[in-house]
C-alpha positions in Angstrom: -8.9 46.7 127.9 -9.1 49.9 129.8 -12.7 50.3 128.7 -13.6 47.2 130.9 -10.9 47.1 133.5 -9.2 50.5 134.1 -7.9 49.5 137.5 -6.2 46.4 136.2 -4.7 48.4 133.3 -3.3 50.9 135.8 -1.8 48.0 137.9 -0.3 46.5 134.7 1.3 49.8 133.7 2.9 50.0 137.2 4.1 46.4 136.9 5.7 47.2 133.6 7.1 50.5 134.9 5.2 52.6 132.4 3.3 55.8 132.7 -0.1 56.7 131.2 1.7 59.0 128.8 4.1 56.2 127.7 1.1 53.9 127.2 -0.6 56.5 125.0 2.6 57.1 123.0 3.1 53.4 122.4 -0.5 52.9 121.3 -0.3 55.9 119.0 3.0 54.6 117.5 1.4 51.1 117.0 -1.6 52.7 115.3 0.6 54.7 112.9 2.7 51.5 112.1 -0.3 49.2 111.3 -2.0 51.9 109.2 1.1 52.7 107.2 0.9 51.8 103.5 4.5 50.6 103.7 4.1 48.3 106.8 4.2 44.6 105.8 0.9 42.8 105.9 0.1 39.4 107.3 2.7 37.5 109.3 5.6 39.6 108.2 4.1 42.6 110.0 3.9 40.8 113.3 7.4 39.5 112.9 8.7 43.0 112.2 7.4 44.0 115.7 7.5 40.8 117.7 10.3 38.8 116.1 10.0 35.4 114.6 7.1 33.3 115.8 6.5 29.6 116.0 4.6 28.1 113.1 1.8 25.5 112.9 -1.3 24.6 110.9 -4.9 24.5 112.0 -8.0 23.5 110.0 -10.9 25.9 110.0 -13.6 24.0 108.3 -12.2 22.7 105.0 -9.4 25.3 105.0 -5.8 24.7 106.3 -4.7 27.9 108.0 -1.2 28.9 109.1 -0.9 29.7 112.8 1.9 31.8 114.2 2.4 32.4 117.9 4.8 34.2 120.1 6.2 33.3 123.6 4.3 34.1 126.8 3.9 37.7 127.7 5.2 39.3 130.9 1.7 40.3 132.2 0.1 37.0 131.3 2.8 34.3 131.6 0.4 31.5 130.8 -0.7 33.1 127.5 0.7 33.6 124.0 -0.2 36.0 121.2 -1.5 34.0 118.2 -2.3 35.0 114.6 -4.4 32.7 112.3 -3.7 33.4 108.6 -5.8 32.4 105.6 -4.2 30.5 102.8 -3.6 33.9 101.0 -1.7 35.2 104.0 -4.4 37.6 105.3 -5.0 37.7 109.0 -8.2 35.9 110.1 -7.8 36.2 113.8 -5.3 37.8 116.3 -5.6 37.2 120.0 -4.3 35.8 123.2 -4.4 32.0 123.7 -3.5 29.7 126.5 0.1 28.5 126.5 0.0 26.7 129.8 -1.8 26.5 133.1 -5.3 25.4 134.0 -8.3 27.2 132.5 -11.3 28.0 134.7 -13.5 25.1 135.7 -16.8 26.9 136.2 -18.5 30.2 135.6 -17.6 31.3 139.1 -14.0 31.0 138.1 -14.4 33.5 135.3 -12.8 36.6 136.6 -11.2 39.4 134.4 -8.0 38.4 132.7 -8.3 34.7 134.0 -9.1 33.0 130.7 -9.2 33.3 126.9 -11.9 32.5 124.4 -10.5 29.0 123.7 -10.9 28.0 127.4 -14.7 28.1 127.3 -15.8 25.4 125.0 -14.6 22.3 126.8 -15.6 23.2 130.3 -18.6 25.4 130.8 -21.6 23.9 129.0 -23.0 25.3 125.8 -21.1 28.2 124.4 -22.2 30.4 121.5 -19.5 32.7 120.1 -20.1 35.9 118.2 -18.1 38.9 117.0 -18.0 41.9 119.4 -18.5 45.5 118.6 -14.9 46.0 117.3 -12.4 43.8 115.5 -10.4 43.1 118.7 -13.5 42.2 120.7 -15.4 38.9 121.1 -18.5 37.8 123.0 -19.6 34.4 124.1 -23.0 33.4 125.5 -22.6 30.6 128.0 -25.6 28.3 129.0 -24.7 26.2 132.0 -26.2 22.8 132.8 -28.3 24.4 135.6 -30.1 26.7 133.1 -28.2 29.9 133.8 -27.0 32.1 131.0 -24.1 34.5 131.0 -22.4 36.7 128.4 -18.6 36.9 128.5 -16.8 39.9 126.9 -13.3 39.5 125.6 -10.7 42.0 124.2 -7.8 40.5 122.1 -9.2 37.1 123.3 -8.7 37.9 127.0 -11.7 37.8 129.4 -12.8 41.3 130.5 -16.2 40.7 132.1 -19.0 38.2 132.6 -22.7 39.3 133.0 -25.6 37.1 134.0 -28.6 37.5 131.6 
């Protein structure tokens, strides 16, 4: 997220009482954990770090997928972390989703860290989703009823920027 919003990341670190060094150490530790051959895969890995999550089911096309989510996060109290798992237990998607609160009503309301990918479809006109340039990134092209087009960039499902095209 620091690639898009370094100032907001700095504010978040201060709010959490963390230094840049601590942030780097935590990220390095996380990277070692998830790349370890012995770290559990799928839902068990997330539960090893985050504790037990709530369970549910969601249909993705013809496939019933398990969904696990965890309580709202301190920096984003209206959001939850969610993992969507394929029937074989592999992770299909991992990102932030809205837990509560009102999503943005218009493109003008789309400011960094104000919404998640799932907020777009019902409110802003025609939305075309596509993968971003890394596994944790996502893009959405928004065509509004007045004919304007925007590209929204997300990291871990959280809005980082919106650009008019």
